[in-house]
C-alpha positions as CSV (number, residue, x, y, z in Angstrom):
1,M,-14.6,-13.2,-10.7
2,P,-11.6,-10.4,-10.2
3,I,-9.3,-10.8,-7.0
4,R,-10.4,-8.7,-4.5
5,R,-7.9,-7.1,-1.9
6,L,-8.8,-4.6,0.8
7,R,-6.7,-1.4,0.9
8,I,-6.0,0.2,4.9
9,V,-6.5,3.9,4.9
10,K,-4.8,5.5,8.4
11,I,-5.9,9.5,8.5
12,S,-4.9,11.2,11.5
13,P,-6.6,11.9,13.5
14,S,-9.8,10.5,12.0
15,P,-10.1,6.6,12.3
16,V,-9.0,3.5,10.3
17,I,-10.8,3.1,6.9
18,G,-10.7,0.0,4.6
19,I,-11.4,0.2,0.9
20,C,-12.1,-2.9,-1.0
21,D,-10.2,-2.4,-4.4
22,C,-12.8,-4.4,-6.1
23,C,-15.7,-2.3,-5.3
24,N,-14.8,0.6,-3.6
25,A,-16.8,-0.4,-0.9
26,E,-15.5,1.6,2.5
27,F,-15.4,-0.3,6.0
28,K,-14.6,2.1,9.3
29,S,-14.1,0.7,12.8
30,D,-15.7,2.2,15.8
31,K,-12.6,1.4,17.8
32,H,-9.6,3.9,18.5
33,P,-6.4,3.2,16.4
34,G,-4.6,1.2,17.8
35,D,-7.2,-1.2,19.4
36,D,-7.0,-4.0,16.4
37,T,-9.2,-2.1,14.0
38,E,-7.5,-3.4,11.1
39,K,-8.7,-6.9,12.2
40,E,-12.3,-5.7,12.5
41,I,-11.9,-3.9,9.3
42,A,-10.5,-7.1,7.7
43,A,-13.6,-9.2,9.4
44,A,-16.0,-6.7,7.6
45,F,-14.3,-7.1,4.3
46,D,-14.3,-11.2,4.5
47,A,-17.7,-10.7,5.5
48,H,-18.9,-8.4,2.8
49,E,-19.8,-9.4,-1.3
50,C,-18.4,-7.2,-4.0
51,K,-21.2,-5.6,-5.9
52,L,-19.6,-4.8,-9.4
53,V,-21.5,-2.4,-12.2
54,D,-21.7,-4.3,-15.2
55,G,-19.2,-2.3,-17.8
56,S,-21.5,-2.9,-20.6
57,Q,-24.6,-0.9,-19.0
58,N,-24.4,3.0,-19.7
59,A,-24.1,4.8,-16.6
60,L,-26.1,8.0,-17.7
61,G,-28.9,5.7,-19.1
62,I,-28.0,7.5,-22.4
63,P,-29.3,4.8,-25.4
64,R,-26.6,4.6,-28.1
65,K,-27.4,5.2,-31.7
66,S,-27.9,2.2,-33.8
67,T,-25.4,1.5,-36.1
68,S,-27.6,-1.3,-38.1
69,D,-29.3,0.9,-40.6
70,R,-26.3,1.8,-42.0
């Protein structure tokens, strides 16, 4: 299982946003910056389960050309 890391992004004057490096899930806080927003975001991050996309699946849904007929 890949290692999950939380990345905190502070954009002024917007609220603080946390992003999971593994699945790119976003976590926002309803509190104003400085009111333990990072703890709230960290708790939401710890509670979530990463939903990874299988890299072997084609995201566009285009079937691959078969090479078995060569």
